[in-house]
N, C-alpha and C positions, 0 to 999 in steps of 0.2 A: 591505696593505703600511705598511710605516711613514716616515715624512718629518718632514723640518722646515719648521716651523711660518711661514708671514709673521705677521707681530705687529703690524701697524701699528692695527688695531684690537683686537687682546689687550691689547694695551700699556693702552690706555685702561681696559680693565675688566678688568683685573687687575693692577692697580701695587700691586707690593708683593710679587709671586710672585720665588721664588728661581730659576733659569735651568735649577736641576735640576726642576722641573717640569713645566717647558714643550720636554721636548725627547724623540724617539722615542715621538710618540704615532699612535697609528693613528689613520689619517685616513678616515670613512667617504663611504660615495658621496653628494654634496647630495641630501636630501631633493627638493629646486625645483632642477630644472639649467635653466641658460641664462643666467645670469648671473654676472659676474663676483663681485658681491656673497654668493651662493650659496654659494662655497668660503669665501669667509670667515667666514659664519655656521658653515658645517660643523665648520671648522676651532675657531670658538669652542665650539663645544660638547665637540665633542672634549675640548678643556682640560679644559670645568668636570666633564665625567666624570671624566677623569685628575685633579683635584684633589682630595684625597679630605677630608670632613670630620667631627670629631667630633661626640656627642651624650652629653651631663652635665645631670645632675640629683638629685635627692635625692626618697626613695621614704619621709613619714611618715605617724603614724596621724590622727587627728582630735586630739588630745591634741599634735601636734605633734613627737612622740616619733619615732626614727627607724626604722623598721624594716628590719632586718637580713635577708638571706639573700631579699629580694623578689625575683622571677624579672623579667625584662624583656627583650622580645624585638620585632623589626620585622617591618611584614607590609609586603609590596610588589611592585606589579604595574611589567610595560613595563620603563622603562629600572630601575626599582626595586629589580628582581627581584634586584640585586647585591644590595641590602639585606635581600631578604628572610629569616628563619629568624636573624638575626644576634641574639644573645643577649647577657646577661652579667648579675650577679648584684648587687646591692647590697650594701655592706660595710656595716662595724661602723655606720660612723655613718647608715647612710642612701642614700649618695653610689651614683653608678653612672657609668661612661663606655662608651660604645660607640665604635671609635675607626674608621679605613680608609675609611667609610662612601659613598657615590655619593651628590651630591648631587642628589636627587630625594627628594622628599614621600612620609612612607611613615605609616603608623599604627603605635604605641610599645603593644605588650598588656603591663598591669603586673598580673605577680598574684602572690598570698600565699596560703597555706593560712589560713582564718578572715578573709579577705574578701574583699570584692567585687572581682572585676577591673574595672580600669580598661583603656580602648580608646582612644587619644586619636591627634587627629591631630598631626605633627610635621612643620615648615616646614623643609626642608634647603635649600631652594635661596636661601642667603644671597648675598650678596657676594663673590667670589674670597678678596678678603683678609681674610676671616673664617674662623678656623679651629674653630672650636669652637658648635654652639646650645646655650646651654645654659637648661633648661626647667625651674629652679627648682625649688620643691616638688611633688611628685607625692602628693596627698591619699589614701590609702584607708580605704576605711569597712568597718566589723568587720562579719562575716556574724553574725547571733546569733539567736536567740528573741528573736519581737517589734517583728525588724523585718523590712521586704520591700520589694525595688527593681523596679519596675513602667515600662516604656518603656512610650509613647504614640507612634502615626504617624499620619499622615494618607490622603485616599485612595488608593486603590492600586485597579485595573483591567487587563486584558490582553488584548487586543484592540484593533481598529479600525488605528490607525496604526499598531500593533508589528507588525502583518500587512504591513501594504499598504510598510511600510521595511523589510520583511527584522532586524528584532531579535524575532521568534515566528516559528516555522517548526511546522506541521503536522505531520511527520515528527519533529522533535525538543524538544519544547514540554520536556519533562523538562527538559534540559541548559540549553536558553533562557530557562526564569524562573528556574530558579537564576541566572544568569550577570545579569538583572536588577538582586540584591542581593548579587552580590559584594563590592561596596567595603563596603556597612553591615553585612553578616552578623558580621565577627567584635563590632560593636556589639549585635546584637539578641541574639546568645548571652551577656553577659556580665549579667543580669539574673537576677532569678526568673521574669516574667513581660512579656510581650509583645507591646499588642492593637492593630491595625491595623482600619481599615473600607474593608472588603470590598465597593466600590462597586460589585457587580457580582453575575447570578446566576452561579450554577456549575452548565452543560448545554452538553450537544450534541447537545439537539434545540432545531432553531429554530424547528417548526411556530406559536409563537403570538407574534408579534414584538408590544409593544405597540401597539393602530392609532391611537393618536394622539400619540404620542412624538416629537419629531423625531431623538433620539440613543436607541440602546439599546445595552446592551454587554451580554458575556454573556463569562464564560471557562469552558474545555472542562477538565474534571475532571483533567488532566495536570499542568496549571498549579497548581491548587490544592493537590494533595497535594503539590507543593514547598515550600510554606507552611513546615509544623511544621520541615523539616530546615534550614531558613537562621535557623532562631528566633523566628517566629509560633506564638506560645502561642492566642490566642485571635484572632477577628474580630468588629467588630459588622457586623450586618447592618440596622441602622436608618434606612436612608436613602432617596432618591430613585431610585433603578434595583434596585432589588432585584424592583422589578414590569414589567422590562421585558420577559420573557416570561410576565406573568402570572401566574397560579395554577399552569402546569404549570414553569415557572421556578423560582420559588419551593419546589416541591416539591423539585423534583431539587437543587437547593442545600442542601437540609436533608439530601435523603438522604448526596448525593454527600461533606459536611462529616462528615457522620457516620461514613461510612464510613473517611476517610480517620483522624479522631482528633481531628479540629481544632473545638474548643469555639466557640462561636458564641450572637449575643445579640441580640434587636431584631426578631426575624421572625416568623414562624408564618403555618398553612394557617388563622387564628382571629383574633380577640381571646385567649380566653384563653390560647391557645398562643404568641401574642407576647409577654403578659404574662407569663406562666410561666416565658421564657426565658430569664430574668436567670442570669448567672452569680458563680458564689460560692465560688473559690479562698480554701483556705485555708492562706498562704505563711506559714512557721515562728511559725505562733500568730495570724498577722495576719488577723483574718478579712476581706476584699474582696468587697464585691458592683457587679457591673456589669452595667448594663443601656441601652441603647441607642433613643434615638426618634427619630423625621422630624418635624423644624416644616416641611416639605417635604409638602403633601397632594395636590395634583394634585388642585383642585377644576374645573379647565377641563378633564378629561377627562372628565368625567360619574363618577357613582357605583359603576358597574362597573369602570372604570377607576383610579378614587384608586389610588396608589402605597401606599395605606395602608391596613391591613387592618380590613374590616366585619362587623359583625354583621346586616346587613339594606341590603344585599344579602349573604350570605355570601360573604368571599371573605379573600384569602389578601393577606399585604402586610407592611409594616413596619408595628412598635409609634408611634401616633400618639402624640404630647407635649401632647396634650391634659394640662391641670390636672390631671386626675381621674386619669391613668396617673403621669405626675408625681410627682404627692403621695401616692399607694399605692405607689409603690415606694420613693421615700424615706423614707417614715413606717416602713413594714415593715425593711426593711433596719435602721436606725439603733433601731428598738427591739430589733432582736434584738442591740444590740450590735457592730455589721459596719460595715464604713468603705462608704459609698455610693459611689459615681461614675456619675452619670448621664452618657451620653455622650447628644451628642444636635444632629443634623445640619438645619442651617437658617442661614436669613440670604440676601443676597444675591450670587451670581455675580461673583469682582472686584473687590469690594468690599473697602475695606480698613480696616472697623470694624464690627459685627455690626449688626443690624436692632432697631428700638424691642420686635418680636414676643421674640427671642432672647435681646435683654436680659431680658424680664421671666422668661424661663424658669429664666437662671438665678439672678437674683436670687429667686424662689420657689424653687428644688432648694435652693438655700444657706440660706432662712430655715426651711424643711423640718427641716434638717442635712445636706445634703450633705455629705460629706469633700472634694471637689476635684470640677469641671465640665468638662468636655473636651467640644468641638465642634469641626466641620467642615460643609464644602461651601461656602465661596467659592472655593476651588482656591486662594486666597493666603494666606498667613499672618497670623495679626491677631498685636498684641502679648498681653499677660498682662496681667487686670483683679484685682484683689482685694477681695472682698464679704468685710466682717465684719455679720455679722446678731447680734453681742452673744454669741458664742462664742467671740470671734477670729477671726482672719483666714482666708479660704480660696481656694484659686487657682482663677483661672477662665480656661482658656486656651479664647480666642473663634474660631480657626479655627488646627486644624494645618494647612491647606494639603495640599498634595500629596504623595503618599509614592512610589509608582509609578505614572505615569498617561504619558498621551500627548499633552495640549497641547501644544500649539505659541505660547499666548501666553506672552508673556515675564515678565508680573509672576507666574507662576505656578510658574517653575524656580527659584525658593528656600523653602525650608521648613526644617523642624526637627524632630527626638525629642526629645520630653521622658520626661525621665528624673526618676520621682518617689522617693522614699525614705519610705516611710509606718513612724512606730513606736509600739508600743501606747508611750501614756500614761498620767497617772493618772486620766484621764478619758474615757480608750477610744482607738482608734487617732485619727492624727494625723498629718500632711506636715512631718517632719523636714527634708527637705532638695530644692531643685529646682536641676535642673540640665538646658540645653539644648544637642543637639549639632545644628548646620547643616551641613545639605547642599545641594548642586545639583541639577537634574536635565539631565543632557544626554544625548540620544539615550533619553528616557526611562529613564534608568538614574541611580539616584539616588548621588551620590560627594559623601565628607564635607568641608566649607570646610576651608579650614588659614588662618592666617597671617593676613593684613589682610583678607582675604574674610571670614573666620571675626568678627572684629573688627567689620566693616563691618557684617554682617548682625545680629549684638548690636547696634547704635547703631540699625540699623532698626527693631528689635524693638520699640527701649525707648522712640524716637520712637513708635510705633504705640501701643504701650500709654499714653503720657503723654498722645497726640491723643485718645484712646476717651473718657480719664478725664474730661473736661466732656460729654462725648455721651450717657454710660451712668449716669453720675451714680455712678461706680463707684469705685475709690480705682485708683491706677494700679501695677503692681510696678517695682521695678527692676532692669533688666537689664545686662548688660557681661560684654566676654569676659575670661578669665581660664585659664590651666593649662590651654586648648585646650577649652573649655567658656563656653559660657557660662552665668555666674552670673544667679540670677532670687530677689531680694528684696523684702521685705512693704511696706519703705520705706526710706527714706535713712538711715533710725539703725538697720540693723539693718549697712551699711558706711560702711568709712572715704570719705569726702568730702576732696580738697584743690582749694581754688579757686587758680587760678596767672592773671595779669592780661598780657594780651600788647598792649603798650603800642604802636600803627602811627600813624606819622606818615606820611597822604597827601593828595594832593591834589584838589581838587576841582575840577573841568573840565566846562564844560557842565551845570553843575548835578548834576552826580551823581561819585560815589568809581567809580563800574564795577563791577561783582563781589572781592571782597577775600575770598581761603578763608579759614577756621579755621584751616588748617594747625595742628593740631590737637597736644598736650605727649606726646600715648599714643596707643592705641589704641581709649581705654576714654572719652574725651572728649565733653564738651555743652557746648554755650556758656548761661555759667547770665547774664550779664549784657552790658550795653554802655554804656557813657560817651563823650564827645565834648566838644570842646573849645567849640564853637560846638553850637546848635540843627540837630539833624538828622532826618529820617524817614528811617526805615532798612528796608529789606525782606528778610525770611529766607528761604535759599533751600536746598533740599538737590539733590543731585546724581541722578536718575533712570536713569543708564545704569549707573552700578556697574562697564562691565566695560572702559571709559575709561583703564584702567592697564599694561592689556593683558601684566599680569601671572598665573601659575600659578593658579589661586584654589584648588585641589581635593588629591584623594588618589585617584590614579588611577592607568592605564598609561599614562598619555600626559604629555607637557610641552609648555608654552608652546603649549597646541592652537588657544585661540582660537575655541573651535566655534561659539561663536553670532556671530563674524565668517565674511561671506560669502568665503573665501578661496580663492586659487589658487598657481600658481607666478609670476605677476607681481606678488601682492600675500600677505603672511603673517606673520603675528606671528614675530618672532626676537628673540634675548637683543644681540647684541653692539654693536649701538650703541640705547643708551636714555639719554631725559634724567635719568628715577629711574628705583630698581627692575631690575628682570632682562627684564622684557620690553616690545616697542614694537614697531610695527607698520612694515612696510616697504613702500614702493610704487615698482616698477621698472618703466622703461621703456627700449628700447633707441632710438635715434634713429634708425636704417632703420624703424623700424615707424611704422604711419600711424593707431590707434586710439589711445584711453585706456586707464587701467587705472584701476577702482574698488573701493575698499575699501565695505561698507556690514553694519550688524547684520540677521541674517535675520529678523527680527522685527522688528512697530510697536511702539513705543513708546508708550504711553499718555499722554496728558495730559487735565489736569482743566478740563474747561470752556475758556474764554478766558484761562486764567493764563498771563503772560508767559513766554516761556523762552528764556534764553540757553546758546548753544552756545560752548562756548570749549575750548580746546585747544594744544596746539603743535608745530608740525613744523619739521624742519629738510631743507636741500635739499644734494645734491652732483651737479652740473653737471644739475640739476631742469629738467623739462619745467616748463608750466604748471603749478600746485597751484589747487585749486578746490575751493569743501566748497558741497555742494545740499542744499537740503532740500526736501522734498517731505510735503504734509498729503495724510491717508488720511479717508474716511468711516468712519462703524462698518463699513460691508460691507465696504471695503477696497478704495474707489475713487480715483483719486485730485482731491488737490480743486484742488490747485495745486500747481506746482514751477519753484524759480527757483534762479538759483546767487547766495549772498549772500557770497560771500568768492572772493577771487581773489587769488594769488601769480605774475608773472611770473618773478621772479629764477630768477638758475642756483644759484647756490652763496649758503647764507646758514644761521647758528649758528641752536639751537633758538630759534626766533620764536613768538608767542601769537597767534592769530586769536581773537576773539570779533564773538557775531553776537546781536543783537538780535532775538527776532520772534514773533509773536502769531498763534495761531489762528484762521486761519478759518472762518467762520459752515461749519457743517456737519464741522468735522473735528476726529476725538475723538483720531488717536494721528500722527504722526512718523516718517521714515525719512528721515537723514543718508550721504549718500553723498561721497566723500573723493574726488578725480579725478586722477590723474596725467597728466600729457602726455609723447608725445615729446617728448625735449629738439631745441632747436636746434644746439648742438656735438654734434659726434660720440660715438661710445661709450652706455655703460651708462649711465641718470640713476638718482636715489635721491631719493626721496621718504620722512622717517620722521614716524613720529606716533606723538604718544603722552600721556598725561596729559588724557585727553578728558572733560568731562563736559558733559551738558547737563542745565540746572538750571534747574528751576521752582521760581517767586518765590510763596511764600505771598502770599495777597490780605490777610491783618492786618499792615499794619506798626506799625511801632513807633518813639514819641518819646524822642528819647535828647537828652540834653542834660549838664549837668558829674555831674548828679544820675544814679549807675547806676541801667538798668528793668534789673531782674530779669526772667529768662524760666522758662518751664516747663521742668523735668529730671526725667530725662533727655532727650535728645533727639538727633536727626540731622541738626540746620542743618549745613552744608557752607560755607556762601557768608551773606556778609553784601554789600549795596549801598545805600549813603545817600545821599539829597538833600540837600543843603547849599548855600549861597552861593560861590562859587567864589574859590579859595584854599586854604592849606594849613587842617587839619585833624586833629588829633588823634583818634584813636579808639581807646578802652581794651577789649576782649575777654577778658571773665572765662570762662576753661574752669575746667570741674566733672570732675575727673579722680576715678575709682570704682577701688575695689580694698576686697579686706575685709580 
């Protein structure tokens, strides 16, 4: 049915709309029934969907010339299905426009004969007052003889929680496995060759599980059979799980992959077979060579059960990353004029930087002539390093993290695909261009990141790259978001940088400024320098949470889903009342209720050692009951170390107000969970507390001495906050932002 809407909230969020846009809108049944606010939110979301948005841009080639006739097509799911299939053609100047679109995130496919297809995430969920999203220039790269485009992904498996949680079903394995890749498949099919790490045997015979491992995986052949269809062209097997079902599991894996027709490399029934398992695709005349190695041996399992292949005792397994194996592969392939790509599985799980052993392997293969280095195993994404052994810089991807995996550790849920263009140069094949396509895992399914979430991932990876450089002795790559991708350059000299000074007038009380947000000028900002009117000692902080803005970060079939928060009909992510952006949380209670409602993140958040943490955010109350913030510290085993309430607001009605809580991890605590609680209101009716822009700030132990002479910081980085200690009184603090663009 149609009805006229109450616009008390809609007016606040949709200022400037004409009356014609807000009449005769079909009202859907509220998702969360039982509170008056539910109707307001449902009405607002109907208004959002009834208010069209346009998408514009320009298609150019690498020389900046317009590409007339380029085809543009939208790919959408869920509410975005109304956008799915919408298409346009670029005009003479390369310009295009798609109109009448729903305000839901989509993928944009840009194609033209003779060029590589680009598949870009597009954020269409802008403020209602905006009527067009302008993407600017979209650059297409020519397909030609002597150029190859390769895509690399991280760890993949199809087992364990995927069955436990109903993501995979034995009677529907084909369709279920396809569905795991549904949001990434358009990207996987837009290149010449995609390779991922298959971190599991492929077998349906579970009679020989590894006797000494805590976790063993297996993928049914029916799951593996779907990989070529979703765009996977090869898989690396040189990892610590290929031997989970011993020799039988390796034999089954090789048999099934061969039967499927899926090329593989890095494992064998004996050392000679494993060493000979390299893959040599010839792509548009560019000769590539891939081989994978396991840096993890499994010595503690005993010789018979190590994960790597051995000659004595003779056993199957992964090809170990012994120096002799690395040297033999790279030396032979480089001597034959092929572009050698060693894929090395090693490091420490959940660590943000690689181990010294992995650094040694990386440097060794580059010194021997490897053109590119791919690595994984930590399950978290690492930054990108640059090694120059004298014949030009080489990219090293320290860890691609998880691609399709069932882990529930929060830090493992963001990663990226590495898209690498290789061109035949005057001295042989070389890397021409590197882009990253970031995604997040939700329900074990990768979903492309978009908008601010994509840019935040770029800042995160740039920060990791910069932080690892002094540890590894390598140079760091420069990473930043642009045009729906993350740009990767070997040095700041390859990109444009602009320094902008943000002058802040602060008041020091109790010897501290408290947290000062960076407030970036653009989504690519780094903090390049600090100076102050009086001597100060400043700490630098990063937001560990990343989802406290409650925005919709990805392209999938849901909107403002906030799936990493534990939600219910009384606490959920909504869009009609926000402090900033398009999403915030609401906690609802009725005066007739006796119990509270609590919002928390479903995963523990790891903290480093005893580093201090600041929990800050904004809340607003309307006929609210008591609002509390409770902090719970947990041990590595998940046991509660301590829990206490750190903030309380007893007021009923208040505008957006900030809370700031300083805490330090107690002994034996390595992670925390934070609970936001709302109690029933004292007066009658419904009570509402809104929550937005929440950050969990971890403060770096290395302080910066700041005075009138600017103190420079290593860039790029992802510092989000500064906190300075100084004498009480006024303090002028200058923050120099460094903005990156191509």
